[in-house]
C-alpha positions in Angstrom: 206.6 137.6 164.9 209.2 135.0 163.4 209.5 134.4 159.9 207.9 131.0 160.3 204.9 132.4 161.9 204.3 135.0 158.8 204.6 132.2 156.5 202.1 130.1 158.4 199.6 133.2 158.4 200.3 133.8 154.6 199.6 130.1 153.9 196.4 130.1 156.1 195.2 133.0 154.2 195.7 131.4 151.1 194.2 128.2 152.2 191.2 129.6 153.4 190.9 132.4 150.6 191.0 135.3 152.8 193.1 138.3 152.2 196.3 138.7 154.1 195.2 142.2 155.4 191.9 140.5 156.7 193.9 138.0 158.6 196.1 140.5 160.0 193.4 142.8 161.3 191.8 139.9 163.1 195.0 138.9 164.5 195.6 142.7 165.7 192.0 142.6 167.4 192.7 139.2 169.1 196.0 140.3 170.4 194.3 143.6 171.9 191.8 141.8 173.7 194.5 139.5 175.0 196.5 142.7 176.1 193.4 144.3 177.8 192.9 141.3 180.0 196.5 141.8 181.7 196.0 143.7 185.1 198.5 146.4 184.3 197.0 147.2 180.7 196.1 150.8 179.7 192.3 151.1 179.4 192.7 152.7 175.7 195.2 150.7 173.9 195.5 148.9 170.6 197.9 146.4 168.8 199.6 147.4 165.6 201.2 144.7 163.2 203.8 145.3 160.6 202.4 143.0 157.6 206.1 143.2 156.0 208.2 142.4 159.0 205.6 140.9 161.1 206.5 143.1 164.2 203.9 143.1 166.7 203.7 146.7 168.9 201.3 147.8 171.5 200.2 151.5 171.8 198.2 153.4 174.2 197.0 156.8 175.1 195.7 158.3 178.3 192.1 159.3 178.7 190.7 162.6 180.1 187.8 162.9 182.3 185.3 162.5 179.5 186.9 159.1 178.3 188.6 161.0 175.4 192.1 159.8 174.5 194.6 162.7 174.7 198.5 163.3 174.6 201.1 161.3 172.5 201.0 157.6 171.7 202.9 155.5 174.0 204.8 152.0 173.2 203.6 149.9 176.1 204.5 146.5 174.8 205.1 144.0 177.4 208.4 142.0 177.4 206.4 138.7 177.6 203.7 139.9 175.2 204.7 137.4 172.4 204.1 134.2 174.7 201.0 135.3 176.4 199.6 136.5 173.2 200.2 133.3 171.4 198.5 131.5 174.0 195.6 134.0 174.4 194.9 134.6 170.6 194.5 131.0 169.5 190.9 130.6 170.0 189.9 134.1 169.1 192.1 133.9 165.8 190.0 130.7 164.8 186.6 132.4 165.6 187.9 135.4 163.7 188.6 133.2 160.6 185.6 131.3 160.7 183.7 134.8 160.8 185.9 136.0 157.8 185.1 132.9 155.7 181.4 133.4 156.4 181.3 136.9 155.4 183.1 135.8 152.2 180.5 133.1 151.4 177.7 135.7 152.0 179.2 138.4 150.0 179.8 135.7 147.0 175.8 134.9 147.0 174.3 137.9 148.2 173.9 139.6 144.8 172.9 136.3 143.0 169.2 136.2 143.9 167.4 135.4 140.5 170.3 133.0 139.3 170.5 129.3 138.5 173.0 127.2 140.7 174.1 123.6 140.4 174.2 121.6 143.7 174.6 118.0 144.7 171.8 116.4 147.0 173.4 115.6 150.3 170.4 114.9 152.6 166.7 115.2 152.8 164.2 115.3 155.8 160.7 116.4 156.3 161.7 120.1 156.2 164.3 120.7 153.7 166.8 119.2 151.4 170.4 120.1 151.6 172.3 120.9 148.3 176.4 120.9 148.4 177.5 124.0 146.3 181.0 123.3 146.9 182.1 126.3 149.3 178.6 126.6 150.7 175.4 124.8 151.3 171.9 125.7 150.1 168.4 124.9 151.7 165.8 123.7 149.4 162.6 123.8 151.7 159.8 121.3 151.2 157.4 124.1 150.0 159.8 124.9 147.1 160.1 121.1 146.0 158.2 119.8 143.1 155.5 117.1 144.3 156.6 113.5 144.2 159.9 114.7 142.8 162.7 113.1 145.1 166.2 113.1 143.8 168.7 110.6 145.1 171.6 111.8 147.5 174.6 112.4 145.4 172.5 113.5 142.3 173.0 116.7 140.7 170.3 119.3 140.4 169.8 122.9 139.1 167.9 125.5 141.4 166.7 129.0 141.2 168.1 131.0 144.1 165.5 132.8 146.0 167.0 134.4 148.9 170.3 134.8 150.7 170.3 135.4 154.3 173.2 136.1 156.7 172.9 134.5 159.9 175.6 134.0 162.8 176.1 130.7 161.6 176.8 131.5 158.1 175.0 132.8 154.9 171.6 130.6 154.2 171.0 130.0 150.7 167.4 129.3 149.8 166.9 127.8 146.6 163.8 126.8 144.6 162.7 124.0 142.3 159.1 125.3 141.8 159.8 129.1 140.9 158.8 130.1 137.3 162.2 131.7 137.1 163.9 128.6 137.0 162.3 127.8 133.6 163.6 131.4 132.1 166.9 130.5 133.2 167.2 127.0 132.3 166.0 128.5 128.5 168.8 131.0 129.1 171.4 128.2 129.3 169.8 126.2 126.4 168.8 129.1 123.9 171.5 131.5 123.0 169.2 133.8 121.5 167.7 134.2 124.8 170.9 134.8 126.5 171.6 137.5 124.0 168.6 139.0 124.1 167.4 138.6 120.8 164.4 136.4 121.7 162.4 137.4 125.2 160.4 135.3 127.4 157.6 137.8 127.9 155.2 135.6 130.6 155.4 132.3 131.8 152.7 130.2 133.9 153.7 127.2 135.6 152.2 124.3 137.4 155.3 122.6 138.8 155.9 119.0 137.9 152.7 119.0 135.6 152.9 121.7 132.9 154.1 125.1 131.8 153.2 127.7 129.3 155.7 130.5 128.1 154.9 133.3 125.6 158.2 134.2 123.6 158.8 137.3 121.4 161.6 138.0 118.9 163.3 141.5 118.5 164.7 140.5 115.2 161.7 139.8 112.3 164.1 137.2 110.8 164.2 135.0 113.7 161.3 132.7 114.8 160.9 133.0 118.7 159.1 129.5 118.9 161.6 127.8 116.7 164.7 129.0 118.6 163.5 128.0 121.8 162.3 124.5 120.6 165.4 123.9 118.5 166.3 121.3 116.0 164.2 118.4 116.3 163.1 119.7 119.8 166.6 119.3 121.5 166.9 122.7 123.0 163.4 122.2 124.7 163.9 118.4 125.5 167.0 119.4 127.5 165.0 121.8 129.7 162.3 119.1 130.1 164.7 116.5 131.1 165.9 118.7 133.9 162.3 119.3 135.2 161.8 115.5 135.2 159.5 115.3 132.1 157.3 118.6 133.0 155.2 119.6 129.7 156.3 122.7 128.2 154.0 124.7 125.7 155.9 127.6 123.9 153.4 130.0 122.2 154.3 133.4 120.3 153.5 136.4 122.3 151.2 139.1 120.9 150.4 142.8 121.7 146.7 142.2 120.6 144.9 140.5 123.6 142.5 138.9 121.3 145.3 137.0 119.4 147.3 136.5 122.5 144.5 134.6 124.1 143.9 132.6 121.0 147.6 131.5 121.0 147.7 131.0 124.9 144.9 128.4 124.7 146.9 126.3 122.1 146.8 123.7 121.2 143.1 124.2 121.0 141.5 126.0 118.0 139.5 129.4 118.9 136.8 130.5 116.9 136.2 133.9 118.5 137.5 135.8 121.3 135.5 138.8 123.2 137.6 140.8 125.8 135.9 142.8 128.4 138.7 145.3 129.4 136.9 146.8 132.3 136.3 143.4 133.9 139.7 142.1 133.0 138.0 138.9 131.3 137.7 137.3 128.2 134.8 135.1 126.6 136.2 132.5 124.2 134.1 130.7 121.9 135.3 127.3 120.6 133.9 124.6 118.4 132.0 121.8 120.4 134.8 119.2 119.5 137.4 121.6 120.8 135.6 122.3 124.1 137.6 119.7 126.2 140.8 120.4 124.6 140.5 124.1 125.2 139.6 123.4 128.9 142.3 120.8 129.4 142.5 118.2 131.9 141.0 119.5 135.1 141.1 122.9 133.6 144.8 123.2 133.5 144.7 124.5 129.8 142.4 127.3 130.7 144.3 128.0 134.0 147.6 128.4 132.6 146.3 130.5 129.7 144.4 132.9 132.2 148.0 133.3 134.2 149.6 133.8 131.0 147.6 136.6 129.7 146.3 137.9 133.0 142.8 137.7 132.0 139.8 135.7 133.5 139.0 133.4 130.8 135.3 131.8 130.3 135.5 129.1 127.6 132.0 128.3 125.9 131.0 125.9 123.0 129.4 127.1 119.9 126.4 125.5 120.7 126.2 126.8 124.2 126.3 130.3 122.8 123.9 129.8 120.0 121.5 128.6 122.8 122.2 131.6 124.9 121.8 134.1 122.1 118.4 132.4 121.2 117.4 132.9 124.9 118.3 136.4 124.9 116.4 137.0 121.6 113.3 135.5 123.3 113.6 136.9 126.7 115.6 139.8 126.2 113.5 142.4 127.7 113.2 140.4 130.9 115.7 142.0 133.2 115.4 139.1 135.7 116.7 136.6 133.2 120.2 137.0 134.2 121.8 137.5 137.8 122.6 135.9 140.9 121.8 136.0 144.9 124.7 136.8 146.9 124.8 136.8 150.8 126.0 140.3 151.9 126.4 140.5 155.7 123.5 138.1 156.2 121.3 139.9 153.8 120.3 138.2 150.6 120.8 140.6 147.7 120.1 140.1 144.0 123.0 141.3 141.5 121.4 142.1 137.9 123.7 140.6 135.1 123.6 143.9 133.5 125.6 145.5 136.2 123.0 147.7 137.7 122.8 148.3 141.5 122.2 145.4 143.8 118.7 145.0 145.4 117.1 143.3 148.3 114.6 140.7 148.0 111.7 143.2 148.9 112.9 145.6 146.2 113.1 142.7 143.6 109.5 141.5 144.4 108.1 145.2 144.5 109.7 145.5 141.1 108.2 142.5 139.6 104.9 143.2 141.1 105.2 146.6 139.4 106.2 145.1 136.0 103.1 142.7 136.4 100.7 145.5 137.0 102.1 147.4 134.0 101.4 144.2 132.1 97.8 143.8 133.5 97.4 147.5 132.7 98.3 146.8 129.2 96.0 143.9 128.7 93.2 145.7 130.4 93.5 148.6 127.9 93.7 146.2 125.1 90.5 144.4 126.1 88.6 147.9 126.6 89.7 148.7 123.1 88.2 145.5 121.9 85.1 145.9 124.2 84.8 149.5 122.6 85.3 148.2 119.1 82.7 145.4 119.6 80.3 148.1 121.3 80.7 150.1 118.2 80.2 147.5 115.9 76.8 146.4 117.8 75.3 150.0 117.7 76.4 150.4 113.8 74.6 147.0 113.3 71.4 148.2 115.4 71.3 151.4 113.4 71.4 149.6 110.0 68.7 147.1 111.4 66.6 150.2 112.3 67.0 152.3 109.1 66.4 148.9 107.0 62.9 148.3 109.2 62.1 152.1 108.5 62.8 151.6 104.9 60.6 148.4 104.6 57.7 150.1 106.5 57.8 153.1 104.3 57.8 151.0 101.2 54.7 148.9 102.4 53.1 152.3 102.9 53.7 153.4 99.6 52.3 150.0 98.2 49.0 150.4 100.4 48.6 153.8 99.1 48.9 152.8 95.4 46.6 149.8 96.1 44.2 152.3 97.6 44.3 154.7 94.3 43.6 151.9 92.2 40.6 150.5 94.0 39.4 154.0 94.2 39.4 154.4 90.5 37.8 151.0 90.1 34.9 152.2 92.0 34.5 155.4 90.1 34.5 153.6 86.9 31.8 151.1 88.1 29.5 154.0 89.1 29.8 155.8 85.9 28.7 152.6 84.2 25.5 152.2 86.1 24.5 155.7 85.7 24.7 155.3 81.9 
């Protein structure tokens, strides 16, 4: 190989940012393929290129019955190999160079999933938007774009690398503008404390294009995590909001206490009380009546984001509603049928009691209600019997008293009559005595 060709190859390697060894290896493979197309070529042969002098030699070995090479290496370089090789390897070289470039691009981006890149909008269609990254291109699918966000061609945007695929046409870099990781990376760019690891983003919940909530934590007691993310006069968070085209961002402090974390996650609403059911993974939140709409948010947005941020299903209730419910429970607390719901299970209507007991069919519910009704009737019957018994006892006593009084009256009359009889006898005796005298 003449010195001019060596210089051209080295210049090509620098221009395409390919190593000289890779370029010579591709050239050797291409020339080997060209040699093996000759009618007098050896079946097992290869081309060796001296990278210092550019000398090209063809070597070969014999094959045994099993197809294995044996014997010494033979120099079988044809006399006209230089001219034929130059004609044959031109196309192969261009293909190998393009493949080497694709491999380099893939290796450059293969380990960058989860990072943020800046690209220039090239073109858009119904399927995806193409971003120019310089030496490569990225695909922004329609599903990864924010609704109603249509950047103009030539505009610079930041995107989150979701996946890097290696395809025959080169690396396919898939990016996203809706991924929650974009929020974290943007804050890393704007907040040095996050980049240094002093402040951490513990959780992130996002509705792209509308609103985002992040929970931050500081590993240094002297640094306020919320203040560090907001910045002086909101300068840091404003840069993130501008990059997200005006998307609202709520920054709340993270807490290890679930009750406290739920309260902070529902900001800016003020929460009076939080009751967490760890088994069900839910939280019942009580707020003042005038804070109910603020806690729920527009179309339930604030409650949804707080639920995603905390990982709990949040049920928000006002003080008045809770007071009415507690009053109802106090009045009908013994009624096991006061709470629950009917569910259709495989075509069968089943009752699921609110206390978490086993579900029942409609027949079982009716039987249980009937049993409870009978029990109540039995109780009332017993009470009526007691009342009847008491009334009967009172009647017997009164009758006995009346009989006793009548007997006493008769006895008194008899005594009076006997006394009168005795007086009359005495009078008769006295009259008879006087007559005799």
